[in-house]
DRENPA-179615 format. One record per residue (C-alpha): residue in three letters; x, y, z negated. Coordinates in steps of 0.2 Angstrom, whole numbers, plus 5000, padded with zeros to 4 digits. Example, Ala and Ser with C-alpha at 12.3 -4.5 7.8 and 13.67 -1.06 7.14 Angstrom:
# residues 2
ALA506249784961 SER506849954964 
# end
This chain:
# residues 244
MET489651005068 ASP489050875079 TYR488750715070 VAL488550545078 ILE488150445064 LYS486850515049 VAL486450405033 GLU485450475021 ASN484850395003 LEU485150235011 LYS484450094998 LYS484549905001 SER484049784989 TYR483949584988 GLY482649544975 LYS483349624957 GLN485049654966 ILE485449824974 ALA486649784989 VAL486849984994 ASP486150134981 ASN485650284988 LEU487050295001 SER487250455011 PHE488650495023 SER489050585042 VAL490150535054 GLU490750675066 LYS491050635085 GLY492750565090 THR493350525073 VAL493450365063 PHE492550335048 GLY493150195036 LEU491950105023 LEU492950025009 GLY492549934996 ALA492949754988 ASN491949614994 GLY490149624989 ALA490349804987 GLY488849835000 LYS490149885017 SER489349735029 THR487349775023 THR487649955025 ILE488149925043 GLU486749805047 CYS485449935039 ILE486250065050 ILE486049975066 GLY484549895061 THR484849715060 LYS484149725042 PRO482849835037 LEU483149985024 ASP482149985008 ASN482250165008 GLY483050295018 ARG483550375035 VAL484850325050 CYS484950425065 ILE486350385078 LEU486650505092 GLY485050605086 VAL484150475088 ASN482950385074 LEU483650205072 VAL481950135068 LYS480950235081 ARG481950215097 ARG483150055093 LYS482949995110 GLU483650185117 LEU485350145107 PHE485549985114 GLU486550055128 LYS487650175118 VAL488150075102 GLY489449935101 VAL489549805087 GLN490949695082 PHE490149575067 GLN491449505053 GLU490749325055 ALA490149325073 ASN489349165080 TYR489549145097 GLN489248995107 GLU490848885105 ASN490648785123 ILE490748935134 ARG492148995144 VAL492849195139 GLY492549245154 GLU490749185155 LEU490549265139 CYS490949425143 GLN490049415158 VAL488449375152 THR488749535138 ALA489149645152 SER487449585160 LEU486449655147 TYR486949835150 LYS486849955164 LYS488550035164 PRO489849895156 ALA491549915155 ASP492749805166 PHE492749675155 ASN494349605162 ALA495349755161 LEU494749725142 LEU495449575141 ASN497049605147 LYS497149765137 PHE497049665122 GLY498249535129 ILE497149385131 GLY496749405149 HIS497649235151 LYS496149165141 SER494749195153 ASN494549025158 ALA494648945140 LEU493148885130 VAL492849005114 LYS493148855103 GLU495048845110 LEU495449015106 SER496549045090 GLY496049165075 GLY496949315081 GLN496349285100 ARG494449265095 GLN494549425083 ARG495249505098 LEU493749445108 PHE492449505097 ILE493249675097 ILE493149665117 LEU491349625116 ALA491049765107 LEU491949885118 ILE490849805136 PRO489349915133 ASN490550065135 PRO489850135119 GLU489950305112 VAL489850235095 VAL490750055089 PHE490549975074 LEU492049855067 ASP491849745054 GLU493649715047 LEU494249705065 THR496049645064 THR495749495052 GLY496649355058 LEU497949455068 ASP499849435066 ALA500749615062 ARG501249655079 ALA499349615087 ARG498749725074 ARG499749865079 GLU499349845097 VAL497449845093 TRP497650015083 HIS498650095098 ILE497350045109 LEU495950115097 LYS496650275096 GLU496750285114 LEU494650255115 LYS494650385100 ASP495550515109 LYS494450495124 GLY492750525111 LEU492450365104 THR491650365087 MET492150215076 LEU491450165059 LEU492650015052 THR492749935036 SER494449865031 HIS495349785017 PHE497149835025 MET497650015019 ASP499050045030 GLU497450015044 VAL496550145036 GLU497950265035 VAL498350245052 LEU496550255060 CYS495250345048 ASP495050525049 THR493650505033 ILE493450365021 CYS492050315009 ILE492450194995 LEU490950094987 LYS490849984972 LYS489349884969 GLY488349964982 LYS488750164975 VAL490050294982 VAL491550324972 PHE492450424982 ARG492150514999 GLY493350625008 THR495050605018 VAL496350475014 GLN497450605007 GLU496250674996 ALA495850504989 VAL497650484985 GLU497650674976 ASP496150634967 SER496950474958 PRO498450444947 TYR499250354961 GLU500450404976 LYS499950274988 LEU498350224995 GLU498250064992 ASP498550094972 ALA497250234973 TYR495850104981 LEU496149984967 TRP496050124954 TYR494250174963 THR493650004966 ASP494249904950 GLU493449934934 GLU494449834922 GLU495949904929 LYS495450084927 ASP495150044908 ASN496649984906 GLU497350144912 ASN496550234897 PHE497450144885 
# end
C-alpha cells in the first residue's frame, strides 16, 4: 500500500504528564484519516509532532516517505496545515495574507480561485480582523491549501461554520480527495466524520482506544450510531455505568 503518513510509537510528554502514549498509525494516499478524542486526548499534540512544530520524545514519523526530522525543509512544499487556533496578523488584508503565503511556495495554487470556491472572494480587500468566525475558519483552510499540497492537516476544520457552510466545505474537500489529496483531520462533529473519513483513530488520554472504519467503530460498540459509539469509547464514566 502507498502510505502518505506513517507514525510509529509516537510518545510526547509535558513533564510528568503523558500527552501521547506510544501511538502508531498509517494513512493511505488519497484517503481521509480522522483523529478523534475529547479535549486533552492528545489530538493537536499528535499533529504538532507529526509536522515537526513540537519535538517527539520517542518514535518515528514519515510523510510522503520522508523522515520529518532529517528532511523537514523538503516537505515544506508538499504539506498544508490548518491549525485550530491560528494566529495571523489582524491588520492585514485577506488577499495580501494569501499573496504572502503563496510567495513562500514554488508552485502555489490560485488563491483567488480558492477564495471564490470557499465563498469569501468578496472579502479579499477586508482586514482579517473584520471577518466573522466562519469566514476566518474558511480562510485558514484556504491558507492550508495554497501550497498545492499532497497532504493536508486540518484541525477542527468547520468549527464556527453554520450547517450550510459546513456542507459546502465537505463538498469541496471530497472533490479534492477525489483528485488524490490525502487529509488528516480532527473533529468533534460525528456527522462530519461519517461524511469525510475513510479511517478513524479514537484517542483517550493519549492512548488509542479504537482504530478502523466508522462502520467498525459502531459494530464494535453497543450502539447503532457513531456519536453514541464515540462517547462510549471516550467517556470512561459512561462506560462504567453501562456495566451496572
